[in-house]
C-alpha positions as CSV (number, residue, x, y, z in Angstrom):
1,M,106.3,104.2,128.6
2,T,103.7,103.5,131.4
3,D,100.0,103.3,131.3
4,A,100.1,107.2,132.3
5,R,100.0,109.9,129.5
6,P,102.9,110.3,127.1
7,T,105.1,113.3,127.4
8,F,106.5,115.8,124.6
9,A,109.4,114.1,126.0
10,D,108.1,110.5,124.9
11,I,106.8,112.1,121.4
12,K,110.5,113.2,120.6
13,A,112.1,110.2,121.7
14,A,109.3,108.2,119.3
15,A,110.3,110.3,116.8
16,D,114.4,109.5,117.0
17,R,113.0,105.5,117.2
18,I,110.8,105.6,114.0
19,R,113.2,107.8,111.7
20,G,114.1,106.0,108.5
21,A,111.2,103.2,108.7
22,V,108.5,105.3,108.2
23,V,108.1,108.4,105.6
24,E,108.3,111.8,106.7
25,T,105.5,112.7,104.5
26,P,105.0,115.9,103.0
27,M,103.8,119.1,104.6
28,L,102.2,121.4,101.9
29,L,100.3,124.7,101.7
30,S,97.3,124.2,99.2
31,R,97.2,127.8,97.4
32,T,93.7,126.7,95.7
33,L,92.3,125.7,98.9
34,S,93.6,128.9,100.7
35,E,91.7,131.2,98.0
36,I,88.5,128.8,98.9
37,V,88.4,129.4,102.4
38,D,90.0,132.8,102.5
39,A,92.6,131.0,105.1
40,E,96.3,129.5,104.7
41,V,95.5,125.8,104.3
42,W,98.3,123.4,104.8
43,L,98.1,119.4,104.3
44,K,99.9,116.7,106.1
45,F,100.1,114.0,103.7
46,E,99.8,110.9,105.7
47,N,98.1,109.0,102.8
48,L,101.7,108.6,101.4
49,Q,103.1,106.4,103.7
50,F,103.7,103.0,102.5
51,T,100.4,101.1,104.1
52,A,98.5,104.5,103.0
53,A,98.1,105.8,106.8
54,Y,99.5,107.1,110.0
55,K,98.9,104.3,111.9
56,E,102.3,103.1,111.1
57,R,104.1,105.4,113.3
58,G,102.2,104.3,116.4
59,A,102.2,100.7,115.5
60,L,106.1,100.6,114.9
61,N,107.0,102.9,118.0
62,K,105.0,100.2,120.4
63,L,106.9,97.2,118.5
64,L,110.5,98.8,118.8
65,Q,110.0,99.0,122.8
66,L,109.1,95.6,123.2
67,S,111.6,93.0,124.8
68,D,112.9,90.4,122.6
69,E,110.8,87.6,125.1
70,E,107.7,89.6,124.0
71,K,109.0,89.8,119.9
72,Q,109.1,86.0,120.5
73,R,105.6,85.4,121.7
74,G,104.3,87.4,118.9
75,V,101.3,90.2,119.2
76,I,97.8,90.6,118.3
77,A,95.6,93.3,117.3
78,A,92.0,93.9,116.1
79,S,91.4,96.0,113.4
80,A,89.5,95.6,109.6
81,G,91.6,98.5,108.5
82,N,94.7,100.5,108.7
83,H,95.6,99.5,112.4
84,A,96.0,95.8,110.8
85,Q,98.0,96.6,107.9
86,A,100.6,99.0,110.1
87,V,101.2,96.4,112.6
88,A,101.2,93.3,110.0
89,Y,103.9,95.1,108.0
90,H,106.2,96.4,110.6
91,G,105.9,93.2,112.6
92,A,107.1,91.3,109.5
93,R,109.8,94.1,109.0
94,L,111.3,93.1,112.6
95,G,110.6,89.5,112.4
96,I,107.7,89.5,115.0
97,P,104.7,87.1,114.6
98,V,101.5,89.0,114.3
99,T,97.8,87.6,114.6
100,I,95.1,90.0,113.6
101,V,91.4,89.2,114.3
102,M,88.8,90.6,111.8
103,P,85.0,91.1,111.8
104,E,84.0,88.1,109.4
105,P,82.1,90.6,107.0
106,T,85.7,92.2,106.5
107,P,86.0,92.8,102.8
108,T,88.2,90.4,101.3
109,I,90.9,93.1,99.8
110,K,91.5,94.3,103.2
111,V,91.7,90.6,104.4
112,V,94.4,89.7,101.5
113,Q,96.4,92.9,101.8
114,T,96.8,92.4,105.4
115,E,98.0,88.3,104.6
116,G,100.3,90.1,102.1
117,H,102.0,91.5,105.0
118,G,102.7,88.3,106.6
119,A,99.9,88.2,109.6
120,H,98.0,85.7,110.5
121,V,94.2,86.6,110.2
122,V,91.9,85.4,112.1
123,L,87.7,86.2,111.0
124,H,85.9,86.2,113.9
125,G,82.2,87.9,114.8
126,K,79.6,90.4,113.0
127,G,81.8,93.4,114.3
128,F,84.8,94.9,115.6
129,D,83.4,94.7,119.4
130,D,83.3,91.2,118.6
131,A,86.6,91.0,116.9
132,Y,88.1,93.0,119.8
133,A,86.8,91.0,122.7
134,H,87.9,87.6,120.9
135,A,91.6,89.4,120.2
136,R,91.9,89.9,124.4
137,E,90.8,86.3,124.9
138,L,93.6,85.3,122.6
139,E,96.1,87.4,124.1
140,Q,95.2,85.9,127.4
141,G,95.3,82.5,126.2
142,E,98.3,82.4,123.7
143,G,100.1,84.9,125.6
144,Y,100.4,87.2,122.5
145,V,101.2,91.2,123.3
146,F,97.8,93.2,122.5
147,V,99.0,95.8,120.4
148,H,95.8,98.7,120.7
149,P,94.5,100.8,118.3
150,F,94.4,103.9,120.2
151,D,94.5,103.7,124.0
152,D,98.2,103.1,124.3
153,P,100.8,105.7,125.4
154,A,103.3,104.0,122.9
155,I,100.7,104.5,120.3
156,I,99.8,108.1,120.9
157,A,103.5,109.1,121.4
158,G,104.1,107.5,117.8
159,A,100.9,109.6,115.9
160,G,102.3,113.0,118.3
161,T,105.4,112.6,115.8
162,I,102.9,113.8,112.9
163,G,102.4,117.2,115.3
164,I,106.4,117.6,115.3
165,E,106.5,117.5,111.7
166,M,103.8,119.7,110.8
167,L,105.3,122.6,112.8
168,E,108.7,122.2,111.8
169,A,107.4,122.6,108.3
170,A,105.0,125.3,109.2
171,P,105.9,126.9,112.7
172,N,103.6,129.8,112.0
173,L,100.4,127.9,112.3
174,D,97.6,129.0,114.6
175,M,95.3,125.8,114.5
176,L,95.5,122.3,114.0
177,V,92.6,120.3,112.6
178,V,92.4,116.8,113.4
179,P,90.2,113.8,113.1
180,I,88.7,112.0,115.8
181,G,87.8,108.2,116.4
182,G,89.2,106.4,119.2
183,G,91.1,109.5,120.1
184,G,95.1,108.4,119.6
185,L,95.8,110.7,116.7
186,I,94.4,114.0,118.1
187,S,96.0,113.0,121.3
188,G,99.6,112.5,120.4
189,V,99.3,115.9,117.8
190,A,97.6,117.9,120.4
191,T,100.4,116.8,123.4
192,A,103.2,117.7,120.6
193,A,101.5,120.8,119.3
194,K,100.7,122.1,122.5
195,A,104.2,121.8,124.1
196,I,106.0,123.3,121.1
197,K,103.4,125.9,121.0
198,P,101.3,126.8,123.8
199,G,98.9,129.1,121.9
200,I,97.7,127.0,119.5
201,R,94.2,126.0,119.0
202,V,93.3,122.3,118.1
203,V,90.0,121.0,116.6
204,G,88.9,117.6,116.9
205,V,86.3,116.2,114.3
206,E,84.4,113.4,114.3
207,A,81.9,112.0,111.7
208,E,78.1,113.2,112.3
209,M,77.0,109.9,112.9
210,F,79.5,109.0,115.6
211,P,80.1,111.8,117.9
212,A,81.3,109.3,120.7
213,M,84.0,111.6,121.8
214,K,81.9,115.1,121.9
215,N,79.4,113.1,123.8
216,I,81.8,112.3,126.3
217,V,83.5,115.5,126.6
218,E,80.7,117.8,126.4
219,G,78.0,115.4,128.4
220,K,75.9,115.0,125.5
221,E,73.7,112.1,124.5
222,M,73.6,112.2,120.5
223,T,72.9,109.0,118.9
224,I,75.8,107.1,117.6
225,G,75.7,104.5,114.8
226,G,75.4,104.8,110.7
227,D,76.7,103.8,107.3
228,T,79.3,106.5,107.2
229,L,82.3,107.0,104.3
230,A,84.6,107.8,107.3
231,E,84.5,104.1,108.6
232,G,88.1,104.9,110.1
233,I,86.9,107.0,112.9
234,A,83.2,105.2,113.0
235,V,84.5,104.8,117.0
236,K,81.5,103.8,119.3
237,H,84.1,103.3,123.0
238,P,86.7,106.0,122.3
239,G,90.0,105.5,124.7
240,M,90.1,105.9,128.6
241,L,93.5,107.3,128.3
242,T,92.7,109.3,125.0
243,R,89.3,111.1,126.5
244,E,91.3,112.4,129.1
245,I,94.3,114.1,127.0
246,I,91.4,115.5,124.6
247,K,89.4,117.0,127.5
248,D,92.4,118.8,128.7
249,L,94.1,119.8,125.1
250,V,91.5,119.9,122.4
251,D,90.0,123.1,122.4
252,R,86.4,121.7,120.7
253,I,85.2,119.0,118.6
254,D,83.1,119.6,115.8
255,L,80.8,117.2,113.4
256,V,80.8,117.0,109.9
257,P,77.9,115.4,107.7
258,E,78.2,112.5,105.2
259,A,77.8,115.4,102.4
260,A,80.6,117.3,103.5
261,I,83.0,114.1,103.8
262,E,82.3,113.0,100.5
263,H,82.8,117.0,99.1
264,A,86.2,116.7,100.7
265,V,87.3,113.5,99.3
266,A,86.2,114.5,95.9
267,T,88.0,117.9,96.2
268,L,91.2,116.3,97.3
269,V,91.1,114.4,94.2
270,G,89.9,117.0,92.1
271,I,92.4,119.9,93.4
272,E,95.4,118.1,95.2
273,K,95.2,114.9,92.9
274,T,95.6,112.9,96.1
275,V,93.3,109.9,97.1
276,V,92.0,109.9,100.5
277,E,89.5,108.0,102.4
278,G,86.7,109.3,104.2
279,A,88.5,109.7,107.8
280,G,91.2,111.4,106.0
281,A,89.4,114.0,104.7
282,A,87.2,114.9,107.8
283,G,89.7,117.6,109.0
284,L,89.3,119.4,105.5
285,A,85.5,118.6,105.3
286,A,85.1,120.7,108.7
287,I,86.9,123.8,107.2
288,L,85.3,123.6,103.8
289,G,81.7,123.3,105.8
290,E,82.3,126.2,107.6
291,P,84.9,128.1,106.2
292,E,84.1,131.2,108.4
293,R,85.3,129.7,111.6
294,Y,88.8,129.3,109.7
295,R,89.0,132.5,107.8
296,G,91.9,134.4,108.6
297,R,93.8,131.6,110.0
298,R,96.8,129.4,109.1
299,V,95.4,126.0,109.5
300,G,96.9,122.6,109.1
301,T,95.0,119.5,109.1
302,I,96.0,115.5,108.2
303,L,94.8,113.6,105.7
304,C,95.6,110.8,108.0
305,G,94.8,107.6,105.6
306,G,94.5,106.9,101.8
307,N,92.8,103.3,102.1
308,I,89.4,103.8,100.1
309,D,87.7,101.3,98.0
310,T,88.2,102.3,94.1
311,H,84.3,101.4,93.6
312,L,83.6,103.3,96.6
313,L,85.7,106.5,95.2
314,A,84.1,106.1,91.7
315,N,80.5,106.8,93.5
316,V,81.8,109.8,95.6
317,L,83.3,111.5,92.5
318,V,80.1,110.8,90.3
319,R,77.9,111.9,93.3
320,E,80.2,115.0,93.5
321,L,79.5,115.8,89.7
322,V,75.4,115.4,90.3
323,R,76.3,117.8,93.5
324,C,77.7,120.4,91.2
325,G,75.1,120.1,88.6
326,R,77.1,118.6,86.1
327,I,75.2,115.2,86.3
328,A,71.4,115.3,86.0
329,R,68.5,113.2,86.3
330,L,65.6,114.0,84.5
331,K,62.2,112.8,84.7
332,I,60.5,114.1,81.6
333,A,56.7,113.6,81.2
334,A,55.6,113.4,77.3
335,E,52.6,112.3,75.1
336,D,53.3,108.5,74.2
337,R,53.5,109.1,70.3
338,P,55.6,109.3,67.5
339,G,58.3,111.8,67.5
340,A,57.9,112.7,71.0
341,L,61.1,111.4,71.9
342,A,63.2,112.9,69.1
343,A,61.8,116.2,70.0
344,I,63.5,116.0,73.3
345,T,66.9,114.7,72.2
346,A,66.7,117.6,69.6
347,I,66.8,120.0,72.4
348,F,69.5,118.0,74.3
349,F,71.4,118.4,71.6
350,E,70.9,122.2,71.3
351,C,71.7,122.8,74.6
352,G,74.9,120.7,74.3
353,V,74.0,118.2,76.8
354,N,74.9,114.5,76.6
355,I,72.7,111.6,77.2
356,I,74.3,108.9,79.2
357,E,71.2,107.0,79.7
358,T,67.5,106.5,79.1
359,N,64.3,104.5,80.5
360,H,60.7,104.7,79.7
361,H,57.8,104.3,81.8
362,R,54.5,103.4,80.9
363,V,52.7,101.1,83.1
364,F,54.3,102.2,86.8
365,S,53.5,105.8,86.4
366,A,50.8,108.4,87.7
367,L,50.5,109.9,84.4
368,P,47.4,109.0,81.9
369,A,47.7,105.9,80.0
370,K,48.1,107.9,76.7
371,D,51.3,109.5,78.4
372,T,54.9,107.9,79.2
373,M,57.7,109.2,81.9
374,I,61.2,109.6,80.2
375,E,64.0,109.4,82.7
376,V,67.1,110.7,81.3
377,E,70.6,110.5,82.9
378,C,72.7,113.3,81.1
379,E,75.8,115.3,81.5
380,A,77.6,118.4,80.8
381,R,80.2,120.8,80.8
382,D,78.7,122.9,84.0
383,A,75.5,123.3,85.9
384,Q,74.4,126.3,84.0
385,A,73.6,123.9,80.6
386,I,71.3,121.7,82.7
387,E,69.5,124.7,84.3
388,R,69.2,126.1,80.1
389,L,67.9,122.4,79.4
390,V,65.5,122.3,81.9
391,K,63.9,125.9,80.8
392,R,63.9,124.6,77.0
393,L,62.4,121.6,78.0
394,E,59.6,123.6,79.7
395,N,59.2,126.2,77.5
396,A,58.5,123.2,74.8
397,S,55.2,122.1,77.0
398,F,57.3,119.4,78.8
399,K,57.1,118.8,82.7
400,V,60.6,118.0,84.1
401,E,61.1,116.7,87.5
402,R,65.2,116.7,88.4
403,N,66.3,114.1,91.1
404,T,68.8,115.3,93.9
405,L,70.9,113.5,96.6
406,E,69.0,115.2,99.4
C-alpha cells in the first residue's frame, strides 16, 4: 500500500488479511423497515463487532502490514471513540504496544475501556484537534507509527471489505447509504461497490451540524459545529485522500437533523432490537426522513457502531415516546382550592392515562394569585389517549398547555 488511493485489489487483499480476526457481521433484510419505507431495506450490523464498531477492519488491516521493526516501535492514535478501541484491541492481540491520545474531557468509561484493551492512554487538550496534534508530536519524538482514523489507504481498504460483504449477501442492491465523518468508511465501501457493480448509487450522510464533506465536495459554506448525538461523524476536517475519492465515487451527500438521528436510534431498538450509536444510525435516519427518495429501491445501509452511553440511550428512547405522543407534559391552570387536583386526577383516571409526576407552581406563574399551575408528566398507551385527556380537561373548563420537544 502507498499513499495513493486503495484499489479494489487492495480491498480484496484486506478481506483475506483480516478474515477470521473480525466478525463477518450479518447483512439482513428488515421486513418492517421495508414496509415503512416502501422499499427493500437491508442492514449491515457492524455494531456486532467485538468492539461494537466497523473501525476494527481498517485498524487490523493497517497493523498487519507493519514491519517487525515498526511493530516493535509501537503505534499511536488520536481518538476518543471507536478508533481508539479498535487499535487498542487488535494491537494487544498482535503484541504491538499501543498509545492512544484522548482529549482531557473524554468520559471515564471510554478511557477505562481503551485501557482495558491494553493501551497506554494519554489525556491531552480540550478537544480532538489538540489530541491529534499531540499524537503527531509523540509520533516524531518517540518514533511511534501513527494510525490515522480515516485518511490512510490501509484504513480505507479495511473499511471497504464491508462493501464486498454487503453485495455478496444482497447482490441485487441498487443503492448504498453510508455515514460520513472523515470519509474513510464511504471511500472504501464506494470503491468496492462501484468495482463490483458500476451502476450502484452511493449516498453519503452527514449530521446536519457537521456538513464538512458536503461543504468541500459541493463548494458550500454551511456552519460546522454543535452538540450532535452522532459524535462519531462529527468531523470538522475530513481527509484529503477521502475527499478526492468521494468526489469521484459518491453520488450525493445528504444531511440529517438531530431529531431524525434520535428517531432512527429509537426505531432500531424498537424494531430490530439492536443498540446503535447516533453515527451508526445516520444512514437509516436519512432513509426514514425522506422515504420518497428510496421508494421502490433496494437499499443497504451500515449500522457502523453501537457504542452509545446507556444514560444517553435512555434519554433518546424517552424522547421518542414524547415525539410519538405516548408521554406528555401538560400545564393545567386551575383554581387553588380544595378538590381541584382531585377533579383533575379523576379525569386522568377516566381516560386511562398514568400520572408520572406532578408539580404545583403558585408563585412563579403569570396566573392570578388565587390560581395555581399544575404541571403533570404523564404516559398513555397511545397518542390518542393523551388527546382525549386534553379535550376532557378543556371541556371541564381547565386551561391546558402541552410542552413539546421542538
